[in-house]
Structure formats: structure tokens, C-alpha cells
N, CA, C and O atoms as a GROMACS GRO file, in nm:
protein
  392
    1UNK      N    1   0.432   1.053  -0.518
    1UNK     CA    2   0.411   0.946  -0.610
    1UNK      C    3   0.305   0.984  -0.713
    1UNK      O    4   0.313   0.941  -0.829
    2UNK      N    5   0.207   1.063  -0.673
    2UNK     CA    6   0.100   1.101  -0.764
    2UNK      C    7   0.149   1.190  -0.879
    2UNK      O    8   0.088   1.193  -0.986
    3UNK      N    9   0.258   1.261  -0.855
    3UNK     CA   10   0.306   1.353  -0.958
    3UNK      C   11   0.402   1.286  -1.058
    3UNK      O   12   0.455   1.353  -1.148
    4UNK      N   13   0.424   1.154  -1.044
    4UNK     CA   14   0.510   1.080  -1.136
    4UNK      C   15   0.424   0.973  -1.204
    4UNK      O   16   0.360   0.893  -1.138
    5UNK      N   17   0.424   0.973  -1.336
    5UNK     CA   18   0.344   0.876  -1.411
    5UNK      C   19   0.430   0.760  -1.459
    5UNK      O   20   0.552   0.770  -1.464
    6UNK      N   21   0.364   0.651  -1.493
    6UNK     CA   22   0.435   0.537  -1.552
    6UNK      C   23   0.500   0.582  -1.682
    6UNK      O   24   0.612   0.539  -1.713
    7UNK      N   25   0.432   0.668  -1.758
    7UNK     CA   26   0.490   0.718  -1.882
    7UNK      C   27   0.623   0.790  -1.857
    7UNK      O   28   0.719   0.770  -1.931
    8UNK      N   29   0.629   0.871  -1.752
    8UNK     CA   30   0.754   0.943  -1.724
    8UNK      C   31   0.862   0.848  -1.674
    8UNK      O   32   0.980   0.868  -1.701
    9UNK      N   33   0.822   0.744  -1.600
    9UNK     CA   34   0.919   0.645  -1.552
    9UNK      C   35   0.982   0.571  -1.669
    9UNK      O   36   1.104   0.559  -1.676
   10UNK      N   37   0.898   0.520  -1.762
   10UNK     CA   38   0.953   0.443  -1.875
   10UNK      C   39   1.034   0.532  -1.969
   10UNK      O   40   1.132   0.488  -2.027
   11UNK      N   41   0.992   0.657  -1.984
   11UNK     CA   42   1.068   0.748  -2.068
   11UNK      C   43   1.207   0.771  -2.010
   11UNK      O   44   1.307   0.766  -2.081
   12UNK      N   45   1.213   0.797  -1.880
   12UNK     CA   46   1.342   0.822  -1.813
   12UNK      C   47   1.429   0.695  -1.816
   12UNK      O   48   1.551   0.704  -1.830
   13UNK      N   49   1.365   0.578  -1.802
   13UNK     CA   50   1.439   0.451  -1.802
   13UNK      C   51   1.476   0.406  -1.943
   13UNK      O   52   1.563   0.320  -1.960
   14UNK      N   53   1.410   0.463  -2.044
   14UNK     CA   54   1.440   0.425  -2.182
   14UNK      C   55   1.386   0.288  -2.218
   14UNK      O   56   1.446   0.215  -2.298
   15UNK      N   57   1.271   0.253  -2.160
   15UNK     CA   58   1.209   0.123  -2.192
   15UNK      C   59   1.066   0.145  -2.237
   15UNK      O   60   1.007   0.251  -2.215
   16UNK      N   61   1.010   0.041  -2.300
   16UNK     CA   62   0.871   0.049  -2.345
   16UNK      C   63   0.777   0.031  -2.226
   16UNK      O   64   0.810  -0.034  -2.128
   17UNK      N   65   0.660   0.091  -2.237
   17UNK     CA   66   0.562   0.082  -2.130
   17UNK      C   67   0.524  -0.064  -2.104
   17UNK      O   68   0.504  -0.103  -1.989
   18UNK      N   69   0.513  -0.143  -2.209
   18UNK     CA   70   0.482  -0.285  -2.192
   18UNK      C   71   0.586  -0.358  -2.108
   18UNK      O   72   0.552  -0.446  -2.029
   19UNK      N   73   0.711  -0.319  -2.125
   19UNK     CA   74   0.819  -0.380  -2.047
   19UNK      C   75   0.802  -0.351  -1.898
   19UNK      O   76   0.830  -0.436  -1.814
   20UNK      N   77   0.757  -0.231  -1.868
   20UNK     CA   78   0.731  -0.194  -1.730
   20UNK      C   79   0.630  -0.291  -1.668
   20UNK      O   80   0.651  -0.343  -1.558
   21UNK      N   81   0.520  -0.313  -1.740
   21UNK     CA   82   0.413  -0.397  -1.686
   21UNK      C   83   0.446  -0.546  -1.686
   21UNK      O   84   0.380  -0.624  -1.618
   22UNK      N   85   0.548  -0.586  -1.761
   22UNK     CA   86   0.595  -0.725  -1.752
   22UNK      C   87   0.658  -0.748  -1.615
   22UNK      O   88   0.646  -0.856  -1.557
   23UNK      N   89   0.726  -0.646  -1.562
   23UNK     CA   90   0.798  -0.659  -1.436
   23UNK      C   91   0.719  -0.611  -1.315
   23UNK      O   92   0.739  -0.663  -1.204
   24UNK      N   93   0.631  -0.514  -1.333
   24UNK     CA   94   0.557  -0.454  -1.222
   24UNK      C   95   0.410  -0.447  -1.257
   24UNK      O   96   0.374  -0.408  -1.368
   25UNK      N   97   0.324  -0.485  -1.164
   25UNK     CA   98   0.181  -0.481  -1.192
   25UNK      C   99   0.126  -0.339  -1.192
   25UNK      O  100   0.022  -0.312  -1.250
   26UNK      N  101   0.199  -0.248  -1.125
   26UNK     CA  102   0.154  -0.109  -1.118
   26UNK      C  103   0.268  -0.022  -1.067
   26UNK      O  104   0.373  -0.071  -1.026
   27UNK      N  105   0.245   0.108  -1.071
   27UNK     CA  106   0.343   0.201  -1.016
   27UNK      C  107   0.356   0.180  -0.865
   27UNK      O  108   0.465   0.187  -0.810
   28UNK      N  109   0.243   0.152  -0.798
   28UNK     CA  110   0.245   0.127  -0.654
   28UNK      C  111   0.330   0.004  -0.622
   28UNK      O  112   0.400   0.002  -0.520
   29UNK      N  113   0.325  -0.099  -0.707
   29UNK     CA  114   0.406  -0.219  -0.686
   29UNK      C  115   0.556  -0.185  -0.697
   29UNK      O  116   0.636  -0.235  -0.618
   30UNK      N  117   0.592  -0.102  -0.793
   30UNK     CA  118   0.731  -0.059  -0.808
   30UNK      C  119   0.777   0.016  -0.684
   30UNK      O  120   0.885  -0.011  -0.631
   31UNK      N  121   0.697   0.108  -0.637
   31UNK     CA  122   0.730   0.186  -0.517
   31UNK      C  123   0.748   0.093  -0.399
   31UNK      O  124   0.841   0.109  -0.320
   32UNK      N  125   0.659  -0.003  -0.386
   32UNK     CA  126   0.668  -0.099  -0.275
   32UNK      C  127   0.799  -0.176  -0.279
   32UNK      O  128   0.862  -0.196  -0.175
   33UNK      N  129   0.841  -0.220  -0.396
   33UNK     CA  130   0.967  -0.294  -0.411
   33UNK      C  131   1.085  -0.204  -0.376
   33UNK      O  132   1.178  -0.248  -0.308
   34UNK      N  133   1.082  -0.081  -0.423
   34UNK     CA  134   1.192   0.012  -0.392
   34UNK      C  135   1.202   0.036  -0.242
   34UNK      O  136   1.311   0.037  -0.186
   35UNK      N  137   1.087   0.055  -0.177
   35UNK     CA  138   1.088   0.075  -0.032
   35UNK      C  139   1.136  -0.050   0.040
   35UNK      O  140   1.208  -0.041   0.140
   36UNK      N  141   1.097  -0.168  -0.009
   36UNK     CA  142   1.141  -0.291   0.054
   36UNK      C  143   1.293  -0.302   0.048
   36UNK      O  144   1.357  -0.338   0.147
   37UNK      N  145   1.351  -0.271  -0.067
   37UNK     CA  146   1.497  -0.274  -0.080
   37UNK      C  147   1.561  -0.177   0.019
   37UNK      O  148   1.661  -0.209   0.083
   38UNK      N  149   1.503  -0.058   0.030
   38UNK     CA  150   1.555   0.044   0.122
   38UNK      C  151   1.543  -0.004   0.267
   38UNK      O  152   1.636   0.012   0.345
   39UNK      N  153   1.430  -0.061   0.301
   39UNK     CA  154   1.408  -0.110   0.438
   39UNK      C  155   1.504  -0.225   0.468
   39UNK      O  156   1.557  -0.234   0.578
   40UNK      N  157   1.526  -0.314   0.371
   40UNK     CA  158   1.621  -0.423   0.391
   40UNK      C  159   1.760  -0.369   0.423
   40UNK      O  160   1.831  -0.424   0.507
   41UNK      N  161   1.799  -0.262   0.355
   41UNK     CA  162   1.929  -0.200   0.381
   41UNK      C  163   1.933  -0.142   0.522
   41UNK      O  164   2.032  -0.157   0.593
   42UNK      N  165   1.826  -0.077   0.562
   42UNK     CA  166   1.820  -0.018   0.696
   42UNK      C  167   1.820  -0.127   0.802
   42UNK      O  168   1.880  -0.111   0.908
   43UNK      N  169   1.752  -0.240   0.775
   43UNK     CA  170   1.750  -0.350   0.870
   43UNK      C  171   1.891  -0.398   0.902
   43UNK      O  172   1.918  -0.438   1.015
   44UNK      N  173   1.980  -0.394   0.805
   44UNK     CA  174   2.118  -0.431   0.832
   44UNK      C  175   2.182  -0.333   0.928
   44UNK      O  176   2.267  -0.371   1.009
   45UNK      N  177   2.142  -0.206   0.920
   45UNK     CA  178   2.192  -0.108   1.015
   45UNK      C  179   2.150  -0.145   1.157
   45UNK      O  180   2.228  -0.128   1.251
   46UNK      N  181   2.028  -0.195   1.174
   46UNK     CA  182   1.982  -0.237   1.306
   46UNK      C  183   2.067  -0.351   1.359
   46UNK      O  184   2.105  -0.353   1.476
   47UNK      N  185   2.096  -0.447   1.271
   47UNK     CA  186   2.177  -0.561   1.313
   47UNK      C  187   2.315  -0.513   1.358
   47UNK      O  188   2.364  -0.554   1.464
   48UNK      N  189   2.376  -0.426   1.280
   48UNK     CA  190   2.507  -0.371   1.316
   48UNK      C  191   2.498  -0.294   1.447
   48UNK      O  192   2.586  -0.305   1.533
   49UNK      N  193   2.392  -0.216   1.461
   49UNK     CA  194   2.372  -0.139   1.584
   49UNK      C  195   2.360  -0.232   1.706
   49UNK      O  196   2.424  -0.208   1.808
   50UNK      N  197   2.280  -0.336   1.694
   50UNK     CA  198   2.264  -0.429   1.806
   50UNK      C  199   2.396  -0.495   1.842
   50UNK      O  200   2.427  -0.515   1.960
   51UNK      N  201   2.474  -0.529   1.741
   51UNK     CA  202   2.604  -0.592   1.767
   51UNK      C  203   2.701  -0.496   1.836
   51UNK      O  204   2.795  -0.540   1.902
   52UNK      N  205   2.677  -0.366   1.822
   52UNK     CA  206   2.767  -0.268   1.884
   52UNK      C  207   2.735  -0.241   2.031
   52UNK      O  208   2.815  -0.180   2.102
   53UNK      N  209   2.618  -0.285   2.076
   53UNK     CA  210   2.578  -0.262   2.215
   53UNK      C  211   2.650  -0.361   2.305
   53UNK      O  212   2.659  -0.480   2.274
   54UNK      N  213   2.700  -0.312   2.416
   54UNK     CA  214   2.772  -0.395   2.511
   54UNK      C  215   2.685  -0.512   2.558
   54UNK      O  216   2.566  -0.494   2.587
   55UNK      N  217   2.743  -0.628   2.563
   55UNK     CA  218   2.672  -0.748   2.608
   55UNK      C  219   2.637  -0.741   2.756
   55UNK      O  220   2.556  -0.820   2.806
   56UNK      N  221   2.697  -0.646   2.827
   56UNK     CA  222   2.670  -0.630   2.971
   56UNK      C  223   2.541  -0.554   2.999
   56UNK      O  224   2.495  -0.549   3.113
   57UNK      N  225   2.481  -0.494   2.894
   57UNK     CA  226   2.357  -0.418   2.912
   57UNK      C  227   2.242  -0.513   2.941
   57UNK      O  228   2.241  -0.627   2.894
   58UNK      N  229   2.145  -0.465   3.017
   58UNK     CA  230   2.026  -0.547   3.045
   58UNK      C  231   1.939  -0.555   2.920
   58UNK      O  232   1.952  -0.474   2.828
   59UNK      N  233   1.851  -0.654   2.917
   59UNK     CA  234   1.759  -0.670   2.804
   59UNK      C  235   1.673  -0.545   2.790
   59UNK      O  236   1.646  -0.500   2.678
   60UNK      N  237   1.629  -0.489   2.900
   60UNK     CA  238   1.547  -0.368   2.896
   60UNK      C  239   1.625  -0.252   2.833
   60UNK      O  240   1.571  -0.181   2.748
   61UNK      N  241   1.750  -0.233   2.874
   61UNK     CA  242   1.834  -0.127   2.815
   61UNK      C  243   1.848  -0.147   2.664
   61UNK      O  244   1.839  -0.051   2.588
   62UNK      N  245   1.869  -0.269   2.623
   62UNK     CA  246   1.887  -0.298   2.480
   62UNK      C  247   1.758  -0.268   2.404
   62UNK      O  248   1.763  -0.210   2.295
   63UNK      N  249   1.643  -0.306   2.460
   63UNK     CA  250   1.515  -0.277   2.394
   63UNK      C  251   1.493  -0.127   2.383
   63UNK      O  252   1.449  -0.078   2.279
   64UNK      N  253   1.523  -0.053   2.489
   64UNK     CA  254   1.506   0.093   2.486
   64UNK      C  255   1.600   0.155   2.383
   64UNK      O  256   1.557   0.241   2.305
   65UNK      N  257   1.725   0.114   2.381
   65UNK     CA  258   1.821   0.167   2.284
   65UNK      C  259   1.779   0.136   2.141
   65UNK      O  260   1.788   0.222   2.053
   66UNK      N  261   1.732   0.014   2.118
   66UNK     CA  262   1.689  -0.024   1.982
   66UNK      C  263   1.565   0.056   1.941
   66UNK      O  264   1.554   0.099   1.827
   67UNK      N  265   1.472   0.074   2.034
   67UNK     CA  266   1.352   0.154   2.004
   67UNK      C  267   1.390   0.297   1.970
   67UNK      O  268   1.333   0.355   1.877
   68UNK      N  269   1.483   0.354   2.042
   68UNK     CA  270   1.530   0.490   2.011
   68UNK      C  271   1.596   0.495   1.874
   68UNK      O  272   1.575   0.590   1.798
   69UNK      N  273   1.674   0.392   1.841
   69UNK     CA  274   1.740   0.386   1.710
   69UNK      C  275   1.637   0.377   1.598
   69UNK      O  276   1.649   0.446   1.496
   70UNK      N  277   1.536   0.293   1.616
   70UNK     CA  278   1.431   0.279   1.515
   70UNK      C  279   1.358   0.411   1.495
   70UNK      O  280   1.335   0.453   1.382
   71UNK      N  281   1.323   0.477   1.605
   71UNK     CA  282   1.254   0.607   1.596
   71UNK      C  283   1.341   0.709   1.524
   71UNK      O  284   1.291   0.786   1.442
   72UNK      N  285   1.470   0.710   1.554
   72UNK     CA  286   1.562   0.803   1.489
   72UNK      C  287   1.568   0.778   1.338
   72UNK      O  288   1.565   0.873   1.259
   73UNK      N  289   1.574   0.653   1.298
   73UNK     CA  290   1.580   0.621   1.156
   73UNK      C  291   1.448   0.658   1.087
   73UNK      O  292   1.449   0.714   0.977
   74UNK      N  293   1.337   0.627   1.152
   74UNK     CA  294   1.207   0.661   1.093
   74UNK      C  295   1.194   0.812   1.071
   74UNK      O  296   1.145   0.856   0.967
   75UNK      N  297   1.237   0.889   1.169
   75UNK     CA  298   1.222   1.035   1.160
   75UNK      C  299   1.328   1.098   1.071
   75UNK      O  300   1.296   1.180   0.985
   76UNK      N  301   1.453   1.060   1.090
   76UNK     CA  302   1.564   1.131   1.024
   76UNK      C  303   1.613   1.070   0.894
   76UNK      O  304   1.669   1.141   0.811
   77UNK      N  305   1.594   0.940   0.874
   77UNK     CA  306   1.641   0.879   0.750
   77UNK      C  307   1.528   0.857   0.651
   77UNK      O  308   1.540   0.893   0.534
   78UNK      N  309   1.419   0.799   0.699
   78UNK     CA  310   1.308   0.767   0.609
   78UNK      C  311   1.218   0.888   0.592
   78UNK      O  312   1.188   0.929   0.479
   79UNK      N  313   1.175   0.946   0.700
   79UNK     CA  314   1.092   1.066   0.695
   79UNK      C  315   0.943   1.036   0.683
   79UNK      O  316   0.902   0.929   0.637
   80UNK      N  317   0.865   1.131   0.725
   80UNK     CA  318   0.720   1.120   0.727
   80UNK      C  319   0.662   1.100   0.587
   80UNK      O  320   0.578   1.012   0.567
   81UNK      N  321   0.706   1.179   0.491
   81UNK     CA  322   0.650   1.170   0.355
   81UNK      C  323   0.675   1.033   0.292
   81UNK      O  324   0.587   0.977   0.227
   82UNK      N  325   0.794   0.979   0.312
   82UNK     CA  326   0.825   0.847   0.256
   82UNK      C  327   0.742   0.739   0.322
   82UNK      O  328   0.693   0.648   0.254
   83UNK      N  329   0.724   0.747   0.452
   83UNK     CA  330   0.642   0.648   0.522
   83UNK      C  331   0.497   0.657   0.476
   83UNK      O  332   0.429   0.555   0.459
   84UNK      N  333   0.450   0.779   0.455
   84UNK     CA  334   0.313   0.798   0.408
   84UNK      C  335   0.296   0.733   0.270
   84UNK      O  336   0.195   0.666   0.245
   85UNK      N  337   0.393   0.754   0.182
   85UNK     CA  338   0.386   0.693   0.048
   85UNK      C  339   0.388   0.540   0.056
   85UNK      O  340   0.315   0.472  -0.015
   86UNK      N  341   0.474   0.489   0.144
   86UNK     CA  342   0.484   0.345   0.160
   86UNK      C  343   0.351   0.286   0.206
   86UNK      O  344   0.301   0.190   0.148
   87UNK      N  345   0.294   0.344   0.310
   87UNK     CA  346   0.167   0.292   0.361
   87UNK      C  347   0.055   0.308   0.258
   87UNK      O  348  -0.032   0.221   0.246
   88UNK      N  349   0.058   0.417   0.185
   88UNK     CA  350  -0.043   0.438   0.081
   88UNK      C  351  -0.030   0.332  -0.028
   88UNK      O  352  -0.129   0.274  -0.071
   89UNK      N  353   0.093   0.306  -0.072
   89UNK     CA  354   0.112   0.205  -0.177
   89UNK      C  355   0.074   0.067  -0.127
   89UNK      O  356   0.020  -0.013  -0.203
   90UNK      N  357   0.101   0.037  -0.001
   90UNK     CA  358   0.064  -0.093   0.055
   90UNK      C  359  -0.086  -0.107   0.068
   90UNK      O  360  -0.141  -0.214   0.043
   91UNK      N  361  -0.154   0.000   0.108
   91UNK     CA  362  -0.299  -0.009   0.122
   91UNK      C  363  -0.366  -0.023  -0.014
   91UNK      O  364  -0.467  -0.091  -0.026
   92UNK      N  365  -0.311   0.040  -0.117
   92UNK     CA  366  -0.364   0.025  -0.252
   92UNK      C  367  -0.347  -0.119  -0.298
   92UNK      O  368  -0.439  -0.176  -0.358
   93UNK      N  369  -0.233  -0.178  -0.272
   93UNK     CA  370  -0.208  -0.317  -0.312
   93UNK      C  371  -0.300  -0.412  -0.236
   93UNK      O  372  -0.349  -0.508  -0.294
   94UNK      N  373  -0.324  -0.386  -0.108
   94UNK     CA  374  -0.412  -0.474  -0.030
   94UNK      C  375  -0.555  -0.468  -0.083
   94UNK      O  376  -0.622  -0.570  -0.093
   95UNK      N  377  -0.601  -0.350  -0.117
   95UNK     CA  378  -0.737  -0.334  -0.170
   95UNK      C  379  -0.751  -0.407  -0.302
   95UNK      O  380  -0.856  -0.466  -0.329
   96UNK      N  381  -0.647  -0.404  -0.386
   96UNK     CA  382  -0.656  -0.468  -0.517
   96UNK      C  383  -0.661  -0.620  -0.506
   96UNK      O  384  -0.706  -0.686  -0.599
   97UNK      N  385  -0.616  -0.677  -0.394
   97UNK     CA  386  -0.619  -0.821  -0.376
   97UNK      C  387  -0.754  -0.870  -0.325
   97UNK      O  388  -0.785  -0.988  -0.334
   98UNK      N  389  -0.835  -0.780  -0.272
   98UNK     CA  390  -0.964  -0.819  -0.213
   98UNK      C  391  -1.064  -0.847  -0.321
   98UNK      O  392  -1.179  -0.881  -0.292
   0.00000   0.00000   0.00000
């Protein structure tokens, strides 16, 4: 995220810098929104996954299977670098509200 500037974002998008700030308070806010959209999409995968588990499984089995699925998505779909950026952008936003 540090290697991408608001100037490069607006240039690539073909919009004025002022337009960017009308919609987003900062680059970190934009990143947060993008990650939220991505997480919302992944959350639907969890719902589909849960619906695919046999109703005969115990609650403990279902919790273990769901935990494994979440870990798999965090490691293989989202990745460490993306999670780091997300937490960094969230911590920046939290500090700005204080």
C-alpha cells in the first residue's frame, strides 16, 4: 500500500484528486472498503461451506471443520501480506478517530 499513491490511483482511474476525497477520506479508507467487499464475498463462501456439511455431524465436528476452512482461506486465499495491510489500514483509521 505504501508504494501506491493517491495521485497514481486517480491517474489510473481517470478522475480528479478532489473526486477521490469526496468519496474516501484517505487511501487507507479505500483499502479498508476494498477489503470489506472481499471479506463479504468470502463470508458467503463460509455460508455455502456450512450448508454443505452433513446435518448428522456433531456441533464440535462442524466447529472444527469451519475453523479449518477459515484457516485455509486466511492462508491460501487472503494471504499474510493482505491481512497485514488490512490490519495496518484499520489501525491507522482507529488512531485518526481518537
